[in-house]
N, C-alpha and C positions, 0 to 999 in steps of 0.2 A: 486384660488379662487372656490364652490362648485359650481354646474355648474346644476337649479336645470330643468328636465328635462321634454318638452313639449312635449304633443299627437296630434300628427297630426291623424285628423279623416279626412279618406274619405268621400267627399261629393258630390253628383248628381249633377251635374251644365247644363250637355252639352250631346248632343245628343252623342258625341262622348270622351269629360271633365269631372274633379273633381275635387270640389274644397278641399284647406286641411283649415280646420278649428283648428288653432293650440294655445294648450288652456293649462296652468297648468294642473293637472289631481287634486293639489289639489284646485281650484276653479271650478273647469268644473264636476268632478266627475268621470273625464274615459269620457264619452257623449258628446253630443252633439247638442243644441238646435236648434229650428228655430224662423227665426223672419218673417218680413215678406215680403212675397213674394216668402222663400224659400222651403224647403224641404231639409226630414233628407237623407243620406242615403240607404234608406229604402223606400221612397218611389217613386213616378215616376216624371219622366223628365218630365219639361214645354217645349209646343212648342214655336218657334221662331215665333211670329206672323207672320202668314198669309203665312211664306217663304216651301219649299220644295223643295226633291235634289233628281235629277236627272239622269241614268247612261242610256245613248240611243245608239241601235247596231249601227247607223250613226251620223250622224252632219246632215242628211240631212232629218234627223226626225224630227231636233227641227220648222224649219219651220210651219207644218200643228199642230205642234200643239198649235205654240201659234195662230194661226185663228181654232183654234176647242175649245181651254179651255182658260176661264179667267186666264191666266197668260202670267206675262212681261219678261224679264226675266235680272237678276239682275246683274252674275259673269258667267262666264264659265273658267277653267284649260284645262289653252294652248289653244291646237289644238284639244284633246278629247273632248270627244258626254259627258262630263259630265257638267251638270248645276245647279250653285243655281237660284229656279225663286220664283217668288212674285203670288201667288194669288190676284186679283185683283178683283173689285166690291166689293156683297153683299152675292160672294158664298164661299161656307165653306171650310174648305182644305181636312177636312175627304169625304168631294164628290168628291171633283178637285181630288185627288187622289184617289178614288173606279173605275175613272173612267182612269185617266191613267194605272195605271196594269190591264188593258185589252187590252191597246193599244201593238199589236203588235212588236212594233221599242220600247219599253220601256223595259229594262231592271232591273234595278230598280226606285222607287220613294218614299220615305217616307220622312218625316216631319225632315227642322234644327233642332233642339231643344238645350236650351236654361236652364241656372237656379244659381241662388245664392248660396254660401258655404254662413251654416245656423249659426249664428254668436248669443247667447242670452243674450249674455252684455257686447260684444267688448270685441276686443283679451285681449289676455296676455302677453304684449313685451317677445320677446326672452330674454335669456341670453349674456350677452356678455361675452365671458370667453377668451381663447391666445391660441394661437399657438401650447403651451405647452402639452395642453392636447388632445386639433385634432390631436398631432401624437401618445399621448399614450394609447388612446381610445384602448377597446378591443376587436374591428372590425379587426382592419387590421391582429392581430394573429389569429382569429375565420377563416379567410381568409387565410392564409397563406402569404399573398401579400411580407414579405422580402423577404421569398427564390423565389415567383415567380420573383420580382422585381431584382434580380440577373442576371438574365435571362434575362429579357426584361421589361421595363418600360411602352411599351406602345406608343416607338416613328415612329412618319409615318402616325399616324393612327388619326385620326378625327371624333370627338363623337357630334353628334347635342344633345343640351338640348334646348325640347319642354314648358316650362314654364311658369313663370311669367317672366321671366327676368336676366339682372346677377347685380349685381355691378362690373361697370366695371372695377375702382378706387382700387377694391380690391387687396390688396401685394400679400395675396397668389395665384391670378391670376393672375399676372402677368405677362404677357411671352407667354401663354398660353390659350391665345383669341384673336379665328376667328374673321373678322368682321362677323355680324349677321342683322338680322332683325327682326322689330317689327311687328306682322302683329294686333294686337292691336290700335292702331295710326299710322299705318300704316309710318313707318318711317322706314329710317335707326340705329336707337338707341337702340336696345333692352335690357335699362337699366333698372333695375329693378323702378320702382313710387309708390307714394306713403310714406306712414307713417308705424308705428306699429298697430297704430290703424286702419291697416286692415289686413282683416282676412288673405290675403297668403302672404301675405308683406315678404322679403323674404325669401320665398319656394325655389324661383330656382338659385339663391345664392349658399343655402345650399345645394341643390341639385348637384348642379356643380362643387360646393368642392369633394364633394363625387367621382364624377366621377378622379379630380383631387389627390384623396390622391391612390387610389385601384390601377391607370392610370397614372402617373406622369410626362411621357414623353409625353402625349394623346396632343393634341389639338383641343379646347373644340368651338362650333360653337354655341354662346346662341340667340335662336328665339324666343319671348314672346310670348305665345300663348294663356297667362290672365292673366287679370288686376290683380287689387292687391287685391281686391275681389273677386281672388278667377273666376274669370263670363269670357267663353269661348263663342263655337259652335262648332260645326260640320264642317262646310263649314273651319271654321278659321284652324283647326287642319289639316284638309287635305290639307291645300293653304301649310302650316308650311311643310308638309313632305315630298312634292313634289318639296319644296325649298332646303330641305335639303340632299335631294341627286343629284342637279344639281341646287346650289346658281347663277352665272351664264346664265342658258338657254340655256345653248350648250353643249347637250349631248355628246361630242366631247374630251371635256377638261374634264382632273383628278379630280375634284375640290370639291366632291360631301362626305359627312360624311360618314365614313366606319361603324359606328353605331347610335342608334338613342335611347336617351332615353328620355321614357314617363310617366312622377310620377304622372301623373292626369287618367280620365279614367269616366266613367257613369254607369248607371245599363241597361243602352237604350242603346241594341247593332246598327250599324249602315252597312252600309251594302260596303254602301262608303267609311268608313277610309278603310272596310275590302280589298278593290279594290285597295284603295290607298297601304296601308300597302306592297300588294302582286305587284305591279309597284317599289315601292320602294327597295324590298328587287326580283326584282324580278326574281320571281316563272315563275314557266311555262305558258303562255297562255293557256286557256281553252276555246274552240269554242264554241258559245252558252252559256256555262256558264254565269248565271248574274251575277255574280263579276269575272273572270278569263276574258272572254272572250274582247281579244282587238283586233280583225281584223276591226278594222276605223285606216287609217291612220292619225288620230287623234293621235295613241299611236307610229308611228316610230320610237320617238325623247327616247323614252323608251328602241327602241328595239335596237336603236342602241349606247344607256350608256351600256343599257344588257352586248349587247356583249361584247362591254371594260371592264367590268368585276369589274363595278360600283356600289355598288350593298350592301345597310346596312342591320347589324341583330339590329331590333327596339325589344327595352326591358321595358316591361312592369307595374307601380307597381299592383299586385290583392288586394287594397280593405282592407281597417281595419274595415271591419266589423263584425269581430271576429265568419262569421259563414265557416260552410261544405257549405254550397248552394249555398248563393248569388254568382251574376257571375256580375264583375269589367271588361267592355269595355271601350278599344282593349286591355287588358290583356287575357280577353277568349274568343278573336274572332276565338284564334285557325289556326292565317295566317300564311302562309310558310316565316321562316325566321322571326317569332316574339317567345319574351320568356317571360313567365307570371311567375313575383317571389313577394313569400310571406316572408316574416319576423320573424327573430331568433330574442334570446335573448343571454343573455353572457353566460345563463347556458346549454349554445347548446339546446333547448329546439324551440319549435314553441314561438314566440312570444303573449300577452295574446292576441290580439289585430283582427289580421294577417289573414285572408281566407285561409280556410285551403282544397279547393274543389280542388278534383281529374286532374281539368284542372290548377291546377296550376301547372308548370317547376320544383320551383325549387324555395328553399329560400335562403339568403339572412341577416347579422346581418342591422338592425332595431328599436333595442331599446336604447335607450339609446341615441345615435348617436350622436358625438360631428361632426360643421363643418361649413363650413362659413360661414357668415350672414352679410348684410349692414352692415359693422362698426366693424365688429368685428368675433366671432366667436358664435356659438351656439350650444345646447346638445335639438332637437327633436326626436322624436319617429314615424314608421310607414310605411309602405310598399313603400310611397315615398321616404325611405335614403336607402331601402334595396337594388330598385332596378338600382340605379347609384353608386353600388357599384356593381353591379354583370354587369353592362354598360361599368364599370371600367375594370371588367377582361377578360371582350368580346372582352378589347377592347387591353388588354396584348396578347392576344390568334392569333387576329387576323393581330396582329402586326410581326407576325411568317412567312408568308403568305398572304399577303394585298392579293389573286387571289381567295383563300379557297371562295366558296359559305355562302350566311350566313346560309344556313343547315346545312352545312358542322362542322359549329361554332360550332352551339345549340349540335346538336351533341355530340360534342364534351368535352363541358359543361356541362349535363350530363350524362354521361357514366363516368364522373371522378368527379361526385359529394360524396360527407362522411358522413355517417350517422349523422340526425337530434335528437335527445333523443324522446319516445316519440309519433314519429309519420312517417306514411309513406313519409312522404315528406322533401327530400334530400334537402344538403345545398352545393352548391356554395364550391370550393373546389384550390383559384386561382394559388398556385405551383401544383398541380397534373393534374391543367388543362394544363398549361404555356407546363410540359413534360410530358403529356398525355400520363399518369399511371394512377392505381386506385391508391387514397386517402392508407392512415394508417390506421387502421383500430378502431374505432374509440367503448369506454366501458363505455357503458350509466348505469347510476347506480338506 
């Protein structure tokens, strides 16, 4: 059957998260409205009421700060001096932050933010299709996946999918799923929750299916960080990033993700997420740097894990604002080991909805992409679809040598990209990346 294409427009919902409003273009006019309490991807992110995130130079600095400021502790990142705090009483968050940033032991202090996916008329359900459309679509040919997969299918690689969860019973994903975690409901069941009446329901399953399309031998670790309406916050994302690289909390065991996919984002940069991304990808520590400092003993487990070679390539969607100037985070963080992905179309050009700033590393197919959804298959468009195809390609390359550092995987992917017509942005070429050779010339008309 013919599958109508859903346009998934990225919408800022949190300090480091983005909701996905997926609508039929004929009904939505290619845009996205706002509903009560929401905001568009061109608006500012809202604050989580009264919450601030801080990174301290040392854990010993917390108690004096709690005594000096109207703050109470909500949560901590294990032994690391990174905290989620609540402003109490009648104090204003901005006033507390103004004091915190002047404290010598405070390296980062920022609000924890959240937002809701805008949906002006209720979600349009995705089309139910079939596995034949999934296999026969244009994206695998554009990426030259068949040629790449003759060398490797990504076996031995673990890919974490941080999203709305996954349909754990989908037949295409059978045998490919690792145990995951639900950071929304805080339990061990990272299943999709909700129905097609919810704005982002099915998004995580669609993303997971695209990783499987590119790297069918890789194992997927589903981590639910957004609810069915696409709601999350920076702290939840950071928790999931750290879980992805060390699920059992023992840095000496080899159980972490080699690749992490983030088909989400926000207009608001958060340096806490930048810090966590550097920890996950094992960037070198930088003493006295607000983001890179890891001198406190609380980071010792990270050093042990990284010395054992357990690090992750992070792939993030660049956003669907059709802009060369709008930046979506964490894709635009520029963090070590992180790859920002735009979207292309079947004409080998940049998709009309894709962001295109110089901060974007490369593109991958993202327009009219068929993948798994709860109960079947659906066709959506967005950089959310491009990112997992790039993540799957990263998994193919990483499977050739798991000891290669994330930064080198990214350099290899970059130097083997092919021409994308009409733009300076280039496209992932899986076969060239796996072979580590320059791709064939592309003729643009």
